C-alpha positions in Angstrom: 5.3 -91.9 261.4 5.4 -88.0 261.3 6.6 -87.5 257.7 3.9 -89.9 256.4 1.0 -88.4 257.9 1.7 -84.7 257.8 3.8 -84.0 254.6 1.2 -85.4 252.1 -2.0 -84.1 253.9 -0.9 -80.3 253.7 0.4 -80.3 250.3 -1.2 -82.8 247.9 -4.6 -82.1 246.3 -5.6 -85.7 246.7 -5.8 -85.8 250.5 -9.3 -84.7 250.8 -10.6 -87.1 248.2 -10.5 -90.2 250.5 -13.1 -88.5 253.0 -15.9 -87.8 250.5 -16.3 -90.8 248.1 -17.7 -94.3 248.8 -15.9 -96.5 251.5 -14.9 -99.0 248.8 -11.8 -96.6 247.3 -10.3 -95.0 250.5 -8.0 -98.0 251.0 -6.2 -97.7 247.6 -6.5 -94.2 247.2 -5.0 -93.1 250.6 -1.3 -94.8 250.1 -0.9 -93.7 246.4 0.1 -90.1 247.4 2.1 -91.1 250.5 5.8 -91.7 250.1 8.6 -92.1 252.3 10.6 -89.3 250.3 9.0 -86.3 250.8 11.0 -84.4 248.0 9.7 -86.7 245.3 5.9 -86.4 244.8 4.0 -89.0 242.5 2.0 -87.5 239.7 -1.9 -87.9 240.7 -3.5 -90.4 238.7 -6.5 -89.0 236.8 -8.5 -92.2 236.8 -9.0 -92.3 240.6 -8.7 -88.5 241.2 -12.4 -87.2 242.1 -13.7 -83.9 241.0 -12.4 -81.2 243.3 -13.3 -77.5 243.3 -10.8 -75.2 241.3 -9.5 -73.3 244.6 -8.3 -76.4 246.2 -5.7 -77.5 243.6 -4.5 -74.0 243.1 -3.7 -72.7 246.7 -1.9 -75.4 247.8 0.8 -75.2 245.0 1.4 -71.5 245.4 2.6 -71.9 249.0 4.4 -75.3 248.6 6.1 -74.8 245.3 9.1 -72.7 246.4 10.0 -75.2 249.2 9.6 -78.6 247.7 9.8 -78.5 244.0 13.0 -78.6 242.0 13.5 -78.2 238.3 14.2 -82.0 238.0 10.8 -83.0 239.4 7.8 -83.3 237.4 5.0 -80.8 238.2 1.8 -81.7 240.4 -0.4 -80.1 238.3 -0.8 -80.7 234.6 -0.9 -76.8 234.2 2.0 -75.3 232.3 2.3 -72.5 234.9 3.3 -74.6 237.7 7.2 -75.3 236.6 7.5 -71.5 235.9 6.7 -70.7 239.6 9.4 -73.1 241.0 12.1 -71.4 242.9 15.9 -72.2 241.9 18.3 -73.9 244.4 19.4 -71.0 246.8 23.2 -70.1 245.9 25.7 -69.3 248.6 27.3 -65.8 248.3 30.7 -65.1 249.8 30.6 -61.9 251.7 33.7 -62.1 253.7 36.3 -64.7 253.3 37.5 -67.0 256.1 41.1 -67.4 257.0 40.6 -70.8 258.3 39.3 -73.3 255.5 36.6 -75.7 256.1 37.3 -79.4 255.7 35.6 -79.4 252.5 37.7 -76.5 251.1 40.7 -78.1 252.4 40.2 -81.2 250.1 39.7 -78.9 247.2 43.4 -77.4 247.9 44.9 -81.0 248.4 43.3 -81.9 244.9 44.8 -78.9 243.5 48.2 -79.7 244.9 47.9 -83.4 243.7 47.2 -82.1 240.2 50.0 -79.9 239.9 52.6 -82.4 241.3 51.4 -85.2 239.0 52.8 -83.3 236.2 55.9 -82.0 237.9 57.2 -84.4 240.7 60.2 -82.2 241.5 57.6 -79.8 243.0 57.5 -82.0 246.1 61.0 -81.4 247.5 60.9 -77.6 246.3 57.6 -77.0 248.5 59.6 -78.7 251.5 62.5 -76.5 250.7 60.2 -73.4 250.7 58.6 -74.1 253.7 61.8 -74.3 255.7 63.3 -71.0 254.0 60.2 -69.2 254.7 60.2 -70.3 258.6 64.0 -70.8 259.0 64.3 -66.9 259.0 63.2 -66.7 262.5 65.9 -65.2 264.9 64.5 -65.7 268.4 66.9 -63.4 269.9 65.6 -60.3 267.8 62.3 -61.8 267.6 62.0 -61.2 263.9 61.5 -63.4 260.6 59.8 -66.7 260.8 56.8 -68.4 258.8 55.2 -65.2 257.5 54.8 -65.7 253.7 57.6 -63.1 252.7 59.2 -65.7 250.3 55.8 -65.5 248.4 54.9 -61.6 248.9 58.2 -60.1 248.9 60.1 -60.7 245.5 63.4 -59.3 247.0 63.7 -62.3 249.2 63.6 -64.7 246.5 66.5 -63.0 245.0 68.9 -63.8 247.9 71.6 -66.4 247.5 70.0 -68.7 250.0 66.6 -68.9 248.2 67.8 -69.4 244.7 65.9 -71.7 242.7 62.4 -71.4 244.2 60.7 -69.2 241.4 58.8 -72.3 240.2 57.5 -73.8 243.4 56.5 -70.2 244.6 55.0 -69.2 241.3 53.1 -72.6 241.1 51.7 -72.1 244.7 50.5 -68.7 243.7 48.4 -70.1 240.9 46.9 -72.7 243.0 45.9 -70.3 245.9 44.4 -67.9 243.5 42.4 -70.6 241.8 41.5 -71.9 245.0 40.2 -68.7 246.6 38.3 -67.6 243.2 36.3 -71.2 243.0 32.7 -70.5 243.2 32.2 -73.2 246.0 34.9 -71.9 248.4 34.8 -68.6 250.5 38.5 -68.5 251.5 41.4 -65.8 251.8 44.3 -68.0 253.3 47.4 -66.2 254.2 50.7 -66.8 252.1 52.3 -68.2 255.4 49.6 -70.6 255.5 49.8 -71.9 252.0 53.6 -72.2 252.0 53.7 -74.4 255.1 50.8 -76.5 254.3 52.4 -77.4 250.8 55.5 -78.6 252.5 53.6 -80.6 254.9 51.5 -82.0 252.1 54.9 -82.9 250.4 56.2 -84.9 253.2 52.8 -86.7 253.8 52.3 -87.8 250.4 55.7 -89.3 249.8 55.1 -91.5 253.1 54.9 -95.2 252.1 52.8 -95.9 250.4 53.0 -93.1 248.1 50.4 -91.1 246.8 47.2 -89.6 248.4 44.6 -91.8 250.5 42.0 -91.2 252.8 44.4 -91.7 255.8 46.8 -89.3 254.6 44.1 -86.7 254.1 42.9 -87.3 257.9 46.6 -86.5 258.4 46.6 -83.5 256.7 43.6 -82.3 258.5 45.6 -81.9 261.5 47.4 -78.9 260.2 46.7 -75.8 261.8 45.8 -72.3 259.9 45.7 -69.0 260.6 49.4 -67.5 260.3 49.4 -63.8 259.2 51.4 -62.4 256.4 54.3 -60.0 257.3 54.0 -56.7 255.8 57.4 -55.4 256.4 59.8 -58.3 255.1 63.5 -57.9 255.4 66.2 -59.4 253.3 68.5 -59.5 256.1 66.7 -61.9 257.8 68.1 -64.7 255.4 71.1 -64.6 257.7 69.3 -66.9 260.2 69.4 -69.8 257.3 72.2 -72.3 257.3 75.1 -70.8 254.7 76.8 -72.9 252.2 80.3 -70.9 252.5 81.6 -71.8 255.7 84.9 -69.9 255.1 87.1 -73.1 254.9 89.6 -73.6 252.2 88.7 -77.4 251.7 92.1 -78.8 252.6 91.5 -79.4 256.3 88.6 -81.9 256.4 88.2 -82.1 260.3 88.1 -78.4 260.5 85.6 -78.3 257.8 83.2 -80.9 259.7 83.6 -78.7 262.8 82.8 -75.5 261.2 79.6 -77.3 259.6 78.6 -78.3 263.0 78.9 -75.1 264.3 76.9 -73.5 261.5 74.1 -75.7 262.4 74.3 -75.1 266.2 74.4 -71.1 265.3 71.6 -70.7 263.0 69.0 -73.7 263.7 69.6 -74.0 267.6 70.6 -70.5 268.8 68.6 -68.3 266.1 65.9 -70.6 265.2 65.6 -72.2 268.7 65.6 -75.9 267.7 67.0 -78.6 270.0 69.9 -80.8 268.5 67.5 -83.8 267.8 65.1 -81.4 266.1 67.7 -79.9 264.0 69.1 -83.3 262.9 65.6 -84.6 262.1 64.7 -81.2 260.1 67.8 -81.6 258.0 66.6 -85.2 257.5 64.3 -83.6 254.7 67.3 -84.0 252.4 66.0 -87.5 252.2 64.0 -86.2 248.9 65.0 -83.7 246.2 68.4 -82.9 244.5 70.8 -80.1 244.6 69.9 -77.8 241.7 71.7 -75.3 239.5 74.3 -74.5 242.3 76.9 -77.3 240.9 75.4 -77.0 237.3 73.3 -79.9 235.6 76.3 -82.3 235.3 77.1 -82.5 238.9 73.6 -82.2 240.3 72.2 -84.8 242.0 70.1 -86.4 245.1 71.3 -86.9 248.6 70.1 -90.5 248.5 69.1 -92.5 245.6 65.6 -92.8 246.4 65.3 -89.2 246.8 65.4 -88.6 243.2 62.5 -86.9 241.8 61.7 -89.7 239.3 62.9 -92.4 241.6 59.3 -94.1 241.3 56.3 -93.0 239.0 55.1 -91.3 242.0 58.2 -89.4 243.3 60.9 -90.0 245.7 60.5 -91.7 249.1 60.5 -89.9 252.4 62.0 -92.2 255.3 65.2 -92.4 256.9 67.5 -93.2 253.9 69.5 -90.0 254.5 70.5 -90.7 258.0 71.2 -94.5 257.0 73.5 -93.3 254.2 75.6 -91.0 256.7 76.1 -93.9 259.2 76.3 -97.1 257.1 77.6 -95.8 253.5 80.1 -93.6 254.7 83.4 -95.7 255.4 84.9 -93.7 257.9 83.8 -93.4 261.6 85.3 -89.8 262.6 86.2 -86.9 260.7 90.1 -87.5 261.0 89.5 -91.1 259.4 87.4 -89.6 256.7 90.2 -87.3 255.8 92.2 -90.4 254.9 89.3 -92.0 253.2 86.4 -90.2 251.8 84.5 -93.2 250.3 82.1 -93.4 248.7 82.8 -89.7 247.6 85.0 -89.6 244.8 85.4 -86.0 244.1 85.6 -83.4 246.8 85.2 -79.4 246.7 85.7 -76.6 249.0 82.2 -77.4 250.7 80.7 -80.3 249.3 81.3 -83.7 248.2 80.2 -85.8 245.0 79.8 -89.6 244.5 80.2 -89.5 240.7 79.2 -93.3 240.1 75.7 -92.9 241.9 75.4 -89.0 241.3 74.9 -88.3 244.9 75.8 -84.9 246.5 76.5 -83.9 250.1 77.4 -80.8 251.7 79.6 -80.3 254.4 76.4 -79.7 257.0 75.4 -83.1 256.0 78.8 -84.9 256.7 79.1 -83.2 259.8 76.1 -85.3 261.1 78.0 -88.5 260.1 81.0 -88.2 262.8 81.2 -87.6 266.5 81.9 -84.0 267.5 85.8 -83.0 267.8 85.1 -80.4 270.2 81.7 -80.6 272.3 82.1 -76.8 273.2 81.8 -75.9 269.4 78.6 -78.1 268.8 76.9 -81.0 270.1 77.1 -84.7 269.1 74.8 -84.9 266.0 76.3 -88.2 265.4 74.6 -90.3 268.5 71.1 -88.7 267.0 71.9 -89.6 263.5 72.6 -93.3 264.5 69.2 -93.5 266.2 67.4 -92.1 263.3 69.2 -94.5 260.9 68.4 -97.7 262.8 64.6 -96.7 263.5 62.5 -95.1 260.6 59.5 -94.7 262.7 61.5 -92.8 265.3 62.7 -90.4 262.7 59.2 -90.0 261.0 57.5 -89.1 264.4 60.6 -86.9 265.3 60.3 -85.1 261.9 56.5 -84.4 262.1 56.8 -82.9 265.6 59.7 -80.7 264.3 57.9 -79.7 261.6 55.1 -78.6 263.3 57.5 -76.6 265.4 59.1 -75.1 262.6 55.8 -74.3 260.7 54.9 -72.0 263.8 58.1 -70.0 264.2 57.4 -66.4 264.7 53.8 -66.7 264.7 52.1 -64.8 267.5 48.4 -65.2 266.8 46.3 -68.5 267.7 46.2 -71.2 264.8 43.6 -73.6 264.5 42.5 -76.8 263.0 40.0 -76.6 259.5 36.3 -75.9 260.3 33.7 -78.9 259.8 31.8 -78.8 256.6 28.0 -77.5 256.7 25.0 -79.2 255.4 23.6 -76.0 254.0 24.6 -72.6 253.1 24.8 -70.4 255.9 26.4 -67.3 257.5 28.7 -67.5 260.5 29.9 -64.4 262.4 32.9 -66.3 264.1 34.1 -67.7 260.9 33.7 -64.6 258.9 31.9 -66.0 256.0 29.8 -68.9 254.4 29.7 -72.2 254.9 30.0 -74.5 252.0 26.8 -76.1 250.7 27.2 -79.6 250.8 23.9 -80.1 249.0 25.4 -78.5 245.9 28.4 -80.8 246.0 28.5 -84.4 244.9 31.1 -87.4 245.0 30.6 -88.3 241.4 32.8 -85.8 240.0 35.3 -87.8 237.7 34.0 -86.0 234.4 35.2 -82.6 235.7 38.4 -84.2 237.3 39.2 -85.9 233.9 38.4 -82.4 232.2 40.7 -80.7 234.4 43.4 -82.9 233.9 43.0 -83.2 230.2 43.2 -79.2 229.9 46.3 -79.1 231.9 47.9 -81.7 230.0 48.7 -83.4 233.4 47.5 -87.0 233.6 45.9 -89.3 231.3 42.1 -90.2 231.6 42.7 -93.7 232.3 45.2 -92.9 235.5 42.3 -90.4 236.8 39.6 -93.0 236.4 41.9 -95.6 238.5 42.6 -93.1 241.1 38.9 -92.2 241.5 38.0 -95.7 241.7 40.5 -96.2 244.2 39.4 -93.4 246.4 35.8 -94.8 246.1 36.7 -98.0 247.2 38.4 -96.7 250.4 35.3 -94.6 250.9 33.1 -97.8 251.1 35.3 -99.4 253.6 35.0 -96.7 256.0 31.9 -96.4 258.5 31.3 -92.8 259.6 28.3 -91.7 261.9 28.2 -88.5 259.9 27.8 -87.7 256.5 30.6 -88.5 254.2 32.5 -85.7 252.8 32.9 -85.4 249.3 36.3 -86.3 247.8 36.8 -83.6 245.6 35.3 -80.2 245.1 34.2 -79.1 241.4 36.5 -77.0 239.5 34.9 -74.0 237.7 37.7 -72.0 236.0 39.7 -74.7 234.2 40.9 -72.3 231.4 42.2 -69.6 233.8 44.0 -72.2 235.9 45.5 -73.9 232.8 46.6 -70.5 231.8 47.9 -69.4 234.8 50.0 -72.6 235.3 51.6 -72.0 231.8 52.4 -68.3 232.8 53.9 -69.4 236.2 56.1 -71.9 234.3 57.2 -69.7 231.9 58.1 -67.0 234.5 60.0 -69.4 236.5 62.1 -70.7 233.4 63.0 -67.1 232.3 64.3 -66.2 235.7 66.3 -69.5 235.9 67.7 -68.5 232.4 68.5 -64.9 233.8 70.1 -66.3 236.6 72.2 -68.8 234.7 73.2 -66.1 232.3 74.4 -63.9 235.1 76.5 -66.7 236.4 77.9 -67.3 232.9 78.8 -63.5 232.7 80.4 -63.6 236.1 82.5 -66.6 235.3 83.5 -65.1 231.8 84.4 -61.8 233.7 86.7 -64.0 236.0 88.2 -66.0 233.3 89.2 -62.8 231.3 90.7 -61.2 234.6 92.7 -64.6 235.1 94.0 -64.4 231.4 94.9 -60.8 231.6 96.8 -61.6 234.8 98.5 -64.6 233.1 99.3 -62.5 230.1 101.0 -59.4 232.2 102.8 -62.0 234.3 104.1 -63.6 231.2 105.4 -60.5 229.9 107.1 -59.6 233.1 108.9 -62.8 233.0 110.1 -62.4 229.5 111.3 -59.0 230.1 113.2 -60.3 233.4 114.8 -63.1 231.3 115.9 -60.6 228.5 117.2 -57.9 230.8 118.2 -59.5 234.1 119.1 -56.0 235.7 
């Protein structure tokens, strides 16, 4: 074949030897330098090497060494100068970072998200909530808001009541994004809008059964489109497009509460966001994972359904149709009027939410509104029929949810989005992509040592767990037959100390912000209590005066 006849003859000093000596020696000498691997050249045997002039051995080394020699290969010539002239492996330089990641860079981001989740499972539902609250600001009437990254880039947006308790997921994503972009093996500058929406999509895909990441789920994550621009002029008034918590009812008229909650879903998610009734019902089904945090205090906080709790399994909550199943099959009443007389399974009711104390489950009025037929079709559509369909067929719900999520993640996006770029086999500049392509020659699939080091530095998972996950991933890789070269499972991290420090700082900031919010709420409660006591005291004094002096 061509590699056997051309490569050794042009570079090896042994090739002229078979022509000049006796005919008895050419047969064993000729195959000796010929090797099926051009990059690994055997050391010449001095016993069979004939005497050759000096210029023949020096000239080929000077021309071939920069191309074929590597620091790990043995030098062809015994002279000590040969290894010194070997050229180092070409390093890629990131001149213009890309907006669209490659599939290799995407797998690096996936592993970063997985590392963060393994130490704090509550990030999963919080990232999903963050994605909706960023995109749900879209108002199709005024053409403002949308999936624009304002929640990450504009701090006042986080201070709005609708976006409470999102400090930790936002700061964690900022750390992951910075570490991903500063990695020596990536050349990417993704928008905050892309990172937020991808994190929510990652949370959903990861919590589909079977829980955790797999190669099949990585393929699903590759279908996510990138290229959303960040908004430069964010406005906090856009949060008015998000469904509200206080619907203006006093809590005594339960049918009216359900009607107003259904109207809120229609006004915000259908009229402003542009969703259909089935899309809105599917997206509210994201309540199947996560809990209501801080709004009702640590005692009353709880999930919507039992398998949605952060620690329901060692691998987190389960994303399925349990939320809609609860609304149809667990709530005893068949309509809002009947529910006014029998609120089971809820044991306590508040002006705009419900609590199941034995199971620590919490539902808002906008949740309960999906369980009953509409009292007035002119006010809001019949969400009950859609909820019944989702409750009876989990596959139908999941497919509808994924389609609705894709629509949600593109609300307000005017630029063209696209799938990740393919990995390149060598470093190269691409004018259309605006940066380098990843050098897969530098990457390797055997990165368990660095993965373990990263996990130990962050105090996230044990070494044994990392090894088990690594073996499982390798086993899956061996089962898949691809025509193209297999992609690396995990990119190496070079800035472990920085990531560790940044995650600690982000967690501390989030906890400080939460303490500040709680102190603010306690101060408001204290002031209100004092006013009530003052008013009660004055009223008591007036009553005593009236008794003593009836005139």
